[in-house]
N, C-alpha and C positions, 0 to 999 in steps of 0.2 A: 707712160703709165697712166696719166690722166685720161687719155683717150680710151684705154681698155676699160677703165672704171665707168666712163660715160656710156660705153656700149652695154655693159652689164646692167646698168640702171635703166637704160632705154628698153632693153629686152624685158626686164621685170615690169616696166610700165605697160608694155604691150600685153603681157599675160594678165596683169591685174585688170586692165580695161576690158579684155575679153570676158573675164569672170564677172565683172560688174554687169555686162550686157545680159548675162543669164539670170540676173537677180529677179526680174519680173517673171512670174510663173504664167506661161501661156497654156499650161496643162499639156496633155499628151495629144498627139496628132489623132484626129478622128479615124476610126477604123473604116477601111475601104468596104463599101457594100458589095455583096455578091451580085454579079450580073449574070443572068441566065444566058445560055446559048440560044440566040435568036432562031436558029434553024430547028431546034427541038423543044423550045419552051412552050408551055401552055399559056392561055390568056391570063389565068390566075397568077402564074409565076411572073409574068411580065408586069402585071399590075402591082404585085407585091414588091417587086424590085423598084418600080417607079415610085412607089410610096416611100421608099427608103432614100431616094435620091434627094428630095427637097431638104429633109433634115440634115443629111450628110453635107450637101452644098452649103447650107447655112453655117453648120459647125466648122467646116473647112475654111470658109470665108472669114469667120471670126478668128480662127486659129492663125491664118495667114496675116490678117490685119495686126494681130498681137505681135507676131514675129517681126513684121515690118516696122512697127513702132519701136520694138526692142532694138532692132538693128539701127534705126535712126538715132535713138538715145545713145546707144553704144558708140556710134560713129561721131556724134556731136561731142561726147565726152572724150573720146580718143583724140579728136582734133584739138580740143582744149588742152589736154594733157601734153600732147606732143609739141604744141606751140609754146606752152610754159616751159617744157623741158628744153627746147631749142634756145629760148631766151636765157634761161638760167645756165645752160651749158656754155653759151657764148660768153656770158659774164664770167663763168668759172675759168674758161680758157684764157681770158684776158687778164685775170687777176693773178698777181705773182703767187707762186707756190708758198704755202704756209709750212713752216717747219715745226 
């Protein structure tokens, strides 16, 4: 019975850690710019599309950097929580049952 309880708590910790990872708001993913068909586009259409690419690339880069930092923070916390869980679970298993 102790083992089943340990598994339930471990599953709860995994879900809680995933939720914490989403705490930092990276905003929404930048909208994909429209790319004209190169075979039929005019010079103006290509220039207009090119002008949208730099801001898009910058916004996407910032968005991906934020997500990467968020993932690292979540992983670090997950590693700490699971290490603490293993330590406490090992102690719990070795401790005589309390009535």
